[in-house]
C-alpha positions in Angstrom: 102.5 122.1 114.5 104.3 118.9 114.0 101.9 117.1 116.3 98.9 118.2 114.4 100.5 117.0 111.2 101.2 113.8 112.8 97.7 113.2 113.9 96.2 114.3 110.6 98.7 112.0 108.8 97.7 109.1 111.1 94.0 109.9 110.4 94.6 109.9 106.7 96.5 106.6 107.0 93.6 105.0 108.9 91.1 106.0 106.4 93.2 104.9 103.5 93.7 101.6 105.1 89.9 101.3 105.8 89.0 102.2 102.2 91.7 99.8 100.9 90.5 97.1 103.1 86.9 97.5 101.9 88.2 97.6 98.2 90.2 94.4 98.7 87.1 92.6 100.1 85.3 93.2 96.7 88.1 91.7 94.6 87.9 88.1 93.5 90.0 85.7 95.5 92.4 83.6 93.4 93.5 80.2 94.4 97.1 81.1 93.9 97.0 83.2 97.0 96.5 80.3 99.4 93.7 78.5 101.1 93.7 80.3 104.4 91.5 83.3 105.2 94.6 85.3 106.6 96.0 85.5 103.2 93.5 88.1 102.2 94.4 90.8 104.4 92.2 92.6 107.1 88.9 92.1 105.2 89.7 88.4 104.9 90.1 88.4 108.7 86.9 90.2 109.1 85.0 88.0 106.7 86.3 84.9 108.5 85.5 86.3 112.0 81.9 87.2 111.1 81.4 84.1 108.9 80.0 86.0 106.0 78.1 84.0 103.4 78.7 84.4 99.7 75.3 86.3 99.4 76.5 88.6 102.1 79.8 89.3 100.4 77.9 90.0 97.2 75.6 92.5 99.1 78.7 94.3 100.5 80.3 94.3 97.1 77.2 96.1 95.5 77.1 98.6 98.5 80.7 99.3 97.9 80.4 99.7 94.1 77.7 102.3 94.7 79.9 104.3 97.1 83.1 103.9 95.3 82.8 106.9 92.9 82.2 109.4 95.9 84.9 107.9 97.9 87.4 108.0 95.0 86.5 111.7 94.4 87.3 112.5 98.1 90.6 110.6 98.1 91.5 112.4 94.8 90.7 115.7 96.7 92.7 114.7 99.6 95.7 113.7 97.4 95.5 117.1 95.7 95.6 118.9 98.9 98.6 116.8 100.1 100.4 117.8 96.9 99.7 121.4 97.6 100.9 120.8 101.2 104.2 119.3 99.9 104.7 122.1 97.5 104.4 124.7 100.3 106.4 122.8 103.0 109.2 121.5 100.7 110.0 124.8 99.0 113.2 126.4 99.8 113.3 128.9 102.7 110.6 129.6 105.3 107.1 128.2 104.8 104.1 130.5 104.9 102.2 129.5 108.1 99.0 131.0 107.0 99.0 128.9 103.7 99.9 125.8 105.6 97.0 126.4 108.0 94.6 127.0 105.0 95.7 123.8 103.2 95.5 121.9 106.6 92.0 123.1 107.2 90.9 121.9 103.8 92.4 118.6 104.5 90.7 118.3 107.7 87.4 119.2 106.0 88.1 116.4 103.4 89.0 113.9 106.1 85.8 114.7 107.8 83.8 113.9 104.7 85.7 110.7 104.3 85.0 109.6 107.8 81.3 110.5 107.3 81.2 108.4 104.1 83.1 105.5 105.8 80.5 105.5 108.7 77.6 105.5 106.2 79.1 102.7 104.3 79.8 100.8 107.7 76.3 101.6 108.9 74.7 100.3 105.7 76.7 97.1 105.8 76.0 96.7 109.6 72.2 97.1 109.3 71.4 95.8 105.9 73.7 92.8 105.7 74.8 91.4 109.0 72.6 89.1 111.1 72.1 90.0 114.7 74.7 87.4 115.8 77.2 89.0 113.3 76.4 92.5 114.6 77.3 91.3 118.2 80.7 89.9 116.8 81.3 93.1 114.8 80.7 95.1 117.9 83.2 93.0 119.8 85.8 93.4 116.9 85.4 97.2 117.0 85.8 97.4 120.9 89.0 95.2 120.3 90.2 97.6 117.7 89.5 100.7 119.9 91.5 99.1 122.7 94.4 98.4 120.3 94.3 102.1 119.2 94.4 103.1 122.9 97.4 100.9 123.4 99.2 102.3 120.3 98.4 105.9 121.6 99.9 104.9 125.1 103.0 103.5 123.5 103.5 106.5 121.3 103.1 108.7 124.4 105.5 106.7 126.4 108.5 106.9 124.0 111.2 109.2 125.5 112.2 112.2 123.4 115.5 111.6 121.6 118.6 113.7 122.3 
């Protein structure tokens, strides 16, 4: 049970990080934050690595603005379900396993919707905004990210149980 909660929480965290990264990309950069790309978080890194033009950044911003309401609704739904889960699991006494399973199933469905929306957004940017050379670089970055996730999973699996 705890393992499922951990992986679902990890999935939620990854989705929230992705959404936050996309949101930060749409914000205006201010000179006070520094002159280097790495001061702008993960999307600053991606922008730098893909060498996005100002026109491409504007296109991404407009795509994001179009998807933002739908994603916001799904994130609110997920937050509401998490509040329900917290209410059930943090109440005094034994938790109702059936109720926990029902809320977890709804959270899983909401996460699935969020992942689908993220992939739609990523696909639109990939095919409508990026040049072929940028797509190649983006594919390389994705492979690198996947290998990092594998490495993290290996490290989690190698941690000995505490006494």
